[in-house]
N, C-alpha and C positions, 0 to 999 in steps of 0.2 A: 358452583356447578353451572355450566351453560345450558340454557333451555333452547330447544329447537321446536317448541310447540307454539303454534299461532293462537291468537285470541279468538274465541268463538263469539262472533257478533250476532245479536238477535234483537228483534224489534221489541221496544219497550223496556230494555235493560237500563239500569241506572249506571251512568258513566262516571268514572272517577279517574284521577291521574294515573292510577295503577294500570288501567286498561291500555292507555296509550304508551306508557313506559314499557309494558310487557310486549306490545306490538313492535316498538322500536328495538328492544333487545332481541326479539326474534329475528328481525332482518339483519341486525349487526352480527349476531352469532351465525346466521346462515351464510353471510358473505365470508366471514372468517373461516368457518368450517370448510367451505368450498375451496378457498385459497390454500388453506393448510393441507388439503388432500390432493390438490393439483400441482402444487409447487413445493420445492424443498426449501426449508428455512425462509418463508415469505415475510421476513422482517428485517429491519435495518434502515440505513439512511439512503435516500434517493439523491440528495445533494446537501451540502452544508458548507459553511465558511465561518472560521473563527477569526477574531481580531488579533493579528500578530503583534500589533503595537501595544494593545492593552495588556497582554500577558507580560511584557517587560516591566509593567508597573504592578504586576502581581494580581491582575484581574483576568479571569476567564470570561470572555464576552462572546456570545453567539450572535453573529450578524444575520445569518439566515440558515434555515434547515428545513428539510421535509423528509418524511419517511413513515414507517409503520412500526409501532411497538409490538413486542412479542404476542400480546393478546389481541392484535388486530386493530388497535386504535391508531387512526391516521392523524398526522399533524403537519402543519406548514407554517413556519415562522419566518417573517413577522406578520404575514397576511395569509389567511384570516386569523391565525392564532397569535396571541401576544407572546413575545419571547420571554424566557426566564431572566430573572435578575442576574447581573454579573456577580461572579463569585470570587472572593479574595482567596487566593491559593496558599498564602503564607501560613495561615492559621491551621491548615490541614496537611502541611508538607513537613513531615518529621525531618530534623536536621541530618539524620543518618541515611535517609532514603535517597536513592539515586533518581527515582522517578515516581510519579503518582498518576494513576489513570483517572480520567474525568468522565462522568456519565451524564447524559440527559435522562431525567427520571420523572415518573409520575406515579401517583398512588394507584393500586389496582382497584377494580370495580368491586364494591362490597354488596353482597346479596341482601343482607339483612340489617345493614346500618347505613348511616348517612354517606352520600357521595358528593353532595354539594352544600356549601355554606348557605346560611339563611340570608346573610347580607352580602354585598359586593366585596367585602373585605376577604382577602384570601386567608384561609385557615390551614395550618400545616396538617398534613395527613389526609386531607380531602382531595378528591380527584378533580372537582370542578369548583368554580366560583361564578355566581350569576353576573351577567353583564346586560344592562338595559340598552337596547338599540331601537331606533325608529325604522319600521319596515313598512313600505307602501304595498298596496295591492299590486302584485306583479303583472296583472292583466291590464289594469287601467293606469298604473303608475301614480295613483292618488290614494286618498283615504289612509294615511299612515297611522299605524298603531305602534305602541311601545310593547316590545316583546323582551322577555328575559331569556337570554341564551346562556348555555353552560360554557364558560371559558375554561380551557384546560389549565390546570395548575402545574405548569412545567417548572422543574427545578434543575439546577446544576449541582451534582453531588460527587463526592469521591467514594472509592470503594468501601472505606471504613464506615461510611454513613448510610450504606444501603441496608435496610432492614425490611425486606419484603416488597420494596418498590419495584415497578417495572422499569428497566433501565437499558439504555443503549450506550456503550462506550463510544465517546466522540473524539477523545484526544489523550495523549500521554504528555505530561508536563515534566520537564527535567531542568536541571541547572546547567548553564554553560560554564566555561572556564572562568568567566568574570563573576560568577555567582548569580547571574540574572536568570529569570525564568524564561524558558523557550518551549515551543512545541516540538516534540520528537518527530522529525520528518519521516522516520521509518515506520511509524505506527499506521496501521490500516484498520479503520473501524468496520463493523459489519455493514455491508452496503447491499442494496437491492439490485444494482446494476454495476458493472465494472467501471463505468464512467464516473461513478460516485467517488472513486479513489484515483487520484492522479498517479500514485505510486504503482497501482496495478496496471494502469494504462502504459506507463513507462516500461514496466517489466514485459508486458505483452508486445509492445512495439519492438523492443530490443530482441525478443525471441523470434519474432517474425523475420526481422532483418538477418539474424544468424541462420535461420533455417533456409531462407532464400539463397543466401551465400553458399551454404553447404550443398544445396540442391544443384546449383549451377556448377559447382566445382566437381561433384561426383558425376554429373551428367555429361561432362565433356567427352567427346569421342575418344575412345581408346584404341590402340593398336592391338588387335586380337590375334595377330599372326603367330605370336609366341605362346599362345594358350594351349589348352589341352586339346585332345582330338575333337571334342565337341565344340571347340572355339572359345571356351571360357576357362580362365584360370581360377584357382581357389580364391585369390584376391578379388577377381572380377565378380564372382558369385557373392562374396561378402559385401562388396560395394553395391551390388544390385539390391540385396536385402536392406542394406542401410538406406539406399535411395528410396526404397518403398516405404520405410518407416518415416522418413523426412517428408516425402511428398504427400503421404496419407494424412499427415497432421497439418501441413502448411496451409491448405485451403480452408479448413475449419477455423484455424487460428486467425487467418487473415480476415475471415468473415467477422469473427468476434472483435477484431481490432478496428475494423472500419464501421461496424454497426454500433459498437460501444454499448449496446443495450442488453447484452447477455447477463444472466445472473452469475456471480462468481463461481457457483458450483458447476456451471457449464464450462467455464474456463478451466476449472480444476479437472473435469472429466477429460478434456482434450489433452491437457498437459500430463495427466497421470497415464493416459494411454500411450503417449509418446515416451514418457519416462520408463514405463514398463517394457516397451518394445526395445528401448536402448539397453536394457539390462541384458539382452541377448548377447551384446558385444562386450560386456564387462565380466571379468573373471571373478570379481569379488562383490558383485551387486546382485540383489534379488528383489523382485517386486514387493515381497512381503515387508521389506524395510522402508518402503515409500510411505510418506505420511498420509493419514486419512484426512478428509475434508473437515475443517473446524471453522464454522461460520463466525465464532466469537474470537478466533485467533488467526485471522487471514494472513498476516505478515509471516508468521512462523511456518504456516503450511506452504505458502507459495514460494518463500525464499528457499526452503529445502528442495522443493521440486525444481525450481529454476537452476539451482546450483548442480543438482544431479544431471539435469538435461545438458547444460552447457559443458560439464565435465565429460560426459559420455559422447558428446558430439565430436570431441577431439580424438577419441580413441580410434575411429575409423579413418577420419580425414584430418590427420595432423597437418598443421601449417608451419611455415617457417617464422611465424609470429607467435611467441609464447606470452600468455597473460599471467602475470604473477597475482595470485589471489590475495586481495587486501581485506583485512577484517578490522572493523572499527573497535579499538581497544578502550578508548575513552573519548571524551569530547575533544574534537579537533585532531585526534591521533588515530592513525591506522598502522597496521603491521602485517607482515607477510613472510612466508618461508620461501627461500630460493631452493626449490627442490631439484631443478634441472641444471646440471653442471654446465650445459652448453651455453647457458645465459651469461656465464662469467668470462667466456673467451670468444673472440671473433663474433661479437654481437654489438648491437646498437640499442641503447635503452631510450625509451620514449615515455614521457609522462603526459597523460591526457586528462583534461579537466573540463567540466561544465558547471556553470554557476548562474544564479539569477541576475547577477550584475551585467552591465553592458560588455560588449565584446572588447572594446578598447581598454576598459578598466581591467578586464580579465587578463588580457595579453600583457599589459604593463605591470599588473599587480602580482601575477603568479611568480615570476622569477625573484621578486623582492620579498614576498611573504611566505611562500611555500618552502618547506625544508624537507629534503630527501637525504637520508643517511641510514646508518644501521639502526636497528630497533633500540639498542641500548643508548646510542648517542643522541637521538633526536630530542628527548626531553631535556638533556643537558644543553643542547644548542638553543632551545627555546628559553630556558632559564637564563642563559648568558647573552641572549640576543646575538648569537653568532650564525652565519650563513651555513647552509648545507652544501650539497653538490650543486654546481652551477647548472641552471636551467636556461636554455636558449630557445626562443619561439621559432617554430618552423611553420610557414604558411601552409605547406602541403605535407602530410605525413608520408613515410616511405610506402612504396607500392604494396608491400606485404600487409599493410594496415588498411582496413576498410574505413574510410572517414565516416564519422557519425555526426548527425545534425547538432549544431551548437557547441561542439567540442573544440577546444584549442589544444594544439600539440606542442610539446617542448622536448628538445633533445637533452639528455642527462649526460653531463661530462663525467666520464668514468676515471676520475683522478683524485688524488689526495687521500687524507686519512679516512674520510668517510667510506670511500670505495674499498680501501684496503681492509677496513674492519668488516664491511659487508661480505667480502670474499671469505674472510676468516670465520665469521659467525653464521653465514648463510641465512641471515635475517635482514629484512629491510623495514625501515620505519618512515612514515610520512606525516607531516604536520601541515594542516590547512587551517588558518585562523578564521575567526568570525568575520573578518572583513570580506571574505569570499563566502557569502551565505549559501546554504543548502548545496554544498558541492557534491558532484558525482565524479569520482576519479578512477583512473585505470593506470596501471604500470605495465607497459608492453615492452617486450624484448624481441627485436628482429634478429634472427640468426643468419649470419653471413657465411656463405660457403667458401 
């Protein structure tokens, strides 16, 4: 139970450690109580970095991290707090599991039992371990004294090992096609600010780009001479309301994108407002079906909102460029449905990809390594080391496609058995191997009149 009562100091009282401990707890609880009542979910990571090389050797190693635990305890690794020991993941990764979530954990504060070990040796289950440091007088810079400070006993645990510890999920570990351990790039930990997650920032930047494009497209001057007596047709009124939805959200989202300092709940509020407004233009959508904010599962929450928004943005302002939605079905494999029959005739297929490797390697490696074919045939092509549909790099994408930063574009040759089977099955599959790390891919179809 948290106490919010200050110590009563009086002249002549006998002082003990408990007086100063109670005073310290009072101020800690006061700060946490204030933060919890002024902010929504004031816990999570402010910044963090994991060693991506160490995980391939089966070790989860935290390079640096800072943030706030759910009980208000702040931490900053490696300075001033010592980082947790690296954790071998193989011993806690069941063979049949696809992934394992990893947590940064610490024992909770105990009201009536020990919180700190007697020696500087770390004891499991205790919140702190003492650490002796030399500390001078901060006014004179001299007269150093040895002080024992409480060093946080931070640990790296997996979900099955959590038994009452305070914990923040920091990563999801999975096995790649070669059986090596890697971090799941789609995982988003609880963060205090959206800049704490690169994936949230990528999602936000992409959404701002799309909204800006839609705003400019709808706001182009229209010929109103053929409208109703009042000067506006039914389509014109619909476009006006659509433009209102887009423009009302564009500025707040741009602010969050450039400031990078907003809490994820602020981003959710703006995206949910836009998603709810766009339900007006959908025949089978309702705001009640939109996800609620979940600080512990940000990826699921924001992915659902983002998909809803991008789908509904096309309802009012369709373009002659159709994006085939690709879903990751397994490591290195994506699949999608060809729902629009227009994409199969009088069309030009474009494959777009962004990866962390250099531009030259991406341009030369994509046609050689990536396989595009029907969903059924792609795994067979990989197993037999056979090529898919021919990919040819194009320096500039067609005018119907809005070029995006760091993306490279390739035309897809619609010929051969792969194309014929795609037309029959109305399903497409894509394989991007590990030689192209952390890929972001799109399959675009430009409709030709």
